[in-house]
Steps between C-alpha positions, in 0.01 A plus 500: 500500500530156656127435480501565127777244460300247694195551286706496185622150564152358481384716214802427281438268210832331574454470876558151640564331835870539431454875465310513826773300671765738372291793611470357851873438515577851377268656756637299791822696570311828511248369752735321735503660845264772379234583757231769520636818654311779670618852562348803669376626165327181389208292614463126466272577209761710318460546127763327289577440135288320248433438137342838439498850639206416724598154617643446842599244756416490867822379651808713516779318321848622427549345157744572224372618165776307328382161384611222268143381449431700180793322336334163562150571371333732252146633505259416223444816296125436504480541877372846597612611846374857466136491397222536757280287273681187618611632842853546367563134434299359793444162333864458398621592848259257662607222263863575585429462871314172456767370261739530792261285706502240223880501497509419871258211452712361217810514718321318779372235260853444364674506838519124553627435149762772534621350826530156337681644198748695711546200726594283201751759382653543845523124555761483227700747705433314824357822638118480500343839572131573440507811716557708190146421386363607839692827485388561144136438590510718812676787325279491189177484699605800708580702187178392327295610799668838492445538126134405534445738787666794330293444187175490692591812695555679169160381374334656805613847389356465149137553602532880511636710216746731676591517868648847465189642333275352772711662772490830312121487476469426874725787602323742265161436661374763743530348847492816713122525482269623774187305408423130497405349166316184402675480164829313455784634285526417131832314536302218665283465189814490285656232721188284491485536122862392461449202729189399305693518172784295650257234621360481146849443360571228757169329418563520125809281535305211650434370848781494752532258792308662785811525717692685228204719407444597863866589546507714184193703596592542865857608430376748239259664744760494778734689268228759435444548873870566550497757221200671662681524835804639325280758328323598823837548671600753233211734574611836641176636644200311632214565741295259709233511231767412245595191699134401511499530121800263482312246710203532266724442199645184654157363589364561151807333348461196723132449424531550123810284456344216702196518272688467170756236602411134428482217757490736800879533489480854638212463743751590770711781355879437508682765706173673581611552859838625378339787307210564736723508810723755330206734443364452853843578650456866409228527766722375783637734770874526564551214749267263318673570170841412646353173624340440161834544321662235720213257445462551123846441349399464134555858387802712411632778722383765254148363531512512881640852471208605280246357746663685789535825308145518364336314786581559865764763421298712260407767757819486709743788528829458319716393796244258636446354153875445459516318835199293400659399169821410685292281729348323199850443361615357834209255499584404141860426598406333829519138601126438520450620144791284379357190666154562360641562154691172502185312601293690244750434221524131585121460493465672162787307346361171630169571328673589174743208510218255570380555145848500344594174671191318376690343212 
């Protein structure tokens, strides 16, 4: 995948600034005019491709699998991108991302000299033009930001072993229970254990700048919360007591993860409201649920459909349920939902880009 190619450039024993420059130039045509796209079957937090079967991205990009990047760089055969012992190449991926930051700083440091050099060349042609340096800088910085961001988004998915297996465990739990329980499900213990192991791997590679460390941990947990919502939306049968059990699971996860994460990075849980609101939506009556859909545009249509089917519509007769589901679909396709989704998407992207642009 593209993320593997990005990481490879830094991990390669022959990687150099020239290789990174070529990689940026090769990636540019594929990214030009490419924007995130949303369809009725996807949410803003759609799962994309990554460097392993469990890795994923949060934005929905229409990217080509064809790439010239592998022809420019080669991965060091000592780099392991599959083992959980090193988070599938976490350190190499992180170094690749920060190597891109270094490249941008080198370009900025050389900018004045490049302008002078090009000016001297162009003076012989009586056609001075330093704008080429400006264009080169602008274009390269934009590509480097994208490369850095994609690499970090891949890292966020490395904290858990397998997304598919987690979803399978969630859906196999018994949620149509008739009694309240004070005991959380075992998948929470497994998640906490995996996060603890990942934190140990991150710490073993040395201290990170607090800003980078915070971003890595928060994006990893945000990814986990999205997987949990996806798993909850795949459940076929669930009672009110089952929803209460979901809320218990989320609360236990929040408290335990906050306890094991250094520097209070997860004191306020990323996307906590996103997951908790999804669970609470199952308690809403018909009219309130329609209003909730319009005001919470971060989910996919299939997830709204699941909430309506197992929530307010669970005891409806067939015809009334069909009309109710059509009403949910109308809200999803309506103007208010579209406006809220644009605002929601812009806010999330601004938060993500704030980190990527800090180079």
